[in-house]
C-alpha positions as CSV (number, residue, x, y, z in Angstrom):
1,X,95.3,115.9,110.8
2,X,95.1,114.8,114.4
3,X,97.6,116.1,116.9
4,X,97.8,115.4,120.6
5,X,100.0,117.6,122.7
6,X,100.7,116.9,126.3
7,X,101.8,119.4,129.0
8,X,102.0,119.6,132.7
9,X,104.7,117.1,133.6
10,X,107.6,117.8,135.9
11,X,109.2,116.8,139.1
12,X,107.5,116.4,142.4
13,X,108.2,114.7,145.8
14,X,106.4,111.6,146.8
15,X,103.0,112.3,148.1
16,X,102.6,115.4,145.8
17,X,100.3,116.0,142.9
18,X,100.6,116.9,139.2
19,X,98.0,117.5,136.5
20,X,98.7,116.5,132.9
21,X,96.8,118.1,130.0
22,X,96.4,116.9,126.5
23,X,95.2,119.3,123.8
24,X,93.7,117.4,120.9
25,X,93.3,119.1,117.5
26,X,91.4,117.5,114.7
27,X,89.9,115.0,117.2
28,X,86.8,115.0,119.4
29,X,85.6,112.2,121.6
30,X,81.8,112.3,121.0
31,X,79.2,110.9,123.4
32,X,78.4,107.9,121.1
33,X,81.9,107.2,120.0
34,X,83.0,103.6,119.8
35,X,86.4,104.7,121.0
36,X,88.0,106.0,124.1
37,X,90.9,108.4,125.0
38,X,93.4,107.6,127.6
39,X,96.9,107.8,129.1
40,X,99.6,105.3,129.1
41,X,103.1,105.5,130.5
42,X,106.5,104.0,130.0
43,X,109.1,103.9,132.8
44,X,112.8,103.5,131.9
45,X,113.6,99.9,131.1
46,X,110.0,98.8,131.4
47,X,107.1,98.0,129.0
48,X,104.4,100.4,128.4
49,X,101.5,100.4,130.8
50,X,98.0,101.7,130.4
51,X,97.0,104.1,133.1
52,X,93.5,105.6,132.6
53,X,90.8,105.7,130.0
54,X,87.6,107.7,129.4
55,X,84.8,106.7,127.0
56,X,82.6,109.1,125.2
57,X,79.8,108.6,127.6
58,X,82.1,109.8,130.4
59,X,82.7,106.4,132.0
60,X,86.2,105.8,133.1
61,X,88.6,102.9,133.8
62,X,91.9,102.8,135.6
63,X,94.8,100.5,136.1
64,X,94.9,98.9,139.6
65,X,98.2,100.6,140.3
66,X,96.7,104.1,140.1
67,X,93.1,103.5,141.1
68,X,92.0,106.0,143.8
69,X,95.0,108.3,143.2
70,X,94.6,109.3,139.5
71,X,91.5,110.9,137.8
72,X,91.0,111.2,134.1
73,X,88.6,113.8,132.8
74,X,87.7,115.8,129.7
75,X,87.3,119.5,129.1
76,X,83.9,120.9,128.3
77,X,84.6,120.9,124.6
78,X,85.7,117.2,124.7
79,X,88.9,118.0,122.9
80,X,91.1,118.4,126.0
81,X,92.0,115.5,128.2
82,X,93.3,115.7,131.8
83,X,95.0,113.4,134.2
84,X,95.0,114.5,137.8
85,X,97.7,112.6,139.7
86,X,97.6,112.7,143.5
87,X,99.6,110.8,146.2
88,X,102.3,110.3,143.6
89,X,104.9,107.5,144.3
90,X,108.4,107.0,142.9
91,X,107.1,104.1,140.9
92,X,104.9,106.6,139.0
93,X,108.0,108.0,137.4
94,X,107.7,107.6,133.6
95,X,107.0,109.3,130.3
96,X,103.2,109.8,130.1
97,X,101.5,109.7,126.7
98,X,98.0,110.9,125.8
99,X,96.3,108.6,123.3
100,X,93.1,108.4,121.3
101,X,91.1,105.7,119.5
102,X,91.4,103.0,122.1
103,X,88.5,100.7,122.0
104,X,85.4,101.6,124.0
105,X,85.6,100.0,127.5
106,X,89.3,99.4,127.4
107,X,90.6,98.6,130.9
108,X,94.1,100.0,131.3
109,X,96.9,97.7,132.4
110,X,99.8,95.9,130.8
111,X,97.9,95.3,127.6
112,X,98.1,98.3,125.3
113,X,95.6,98.5,122.4
114,X,96.5,99.8,118.9
115,X,95.9,103.5,119.6
116,X,95.2,105.4,116.5
117,X,96.9,108.5,117.8
118,X,99.2,109.5,120.6
119,X,101.2,112.5,121.7
120,X,104.9,113.1,122.1
121,X,105.0,112.2,125.8
122,X,105.6,114.2,128.9
123,X,108.0,113.3,131.7
124,X,106.9,112.8,135.3
125,X,109.6,112.3,138.0
126,X,108.6,111.5,141.5
127,X,111.4,111.6,144.1
128,X,111.3,109.8,147.5
């Protein structure tokens, strides 16, 4: 049984940083996987938006809105996912979800693929 559990959210002032973690049990993104893992978010009253993705070979993709500010990475055992968020803006305020089984090479943005698994979400609030 696959479980994804996020942690690390919270409140921060604009310009600050947060790091989200996602502990995956029952799931490992292997080097030759045809899938990716990633993060998406949903702000109040808005549609879900893909934020960042990492493929099994370590390549990454980001939404234009976070490029240069957010970094997605994996732990050494490939069953922990991180999202380092720097230079946070009030518009980054949202519930952030860790997800798995997105298609290899997915470029995050307004189009959300059919993730096979996702976590319960973790709130991030950025105040101005």
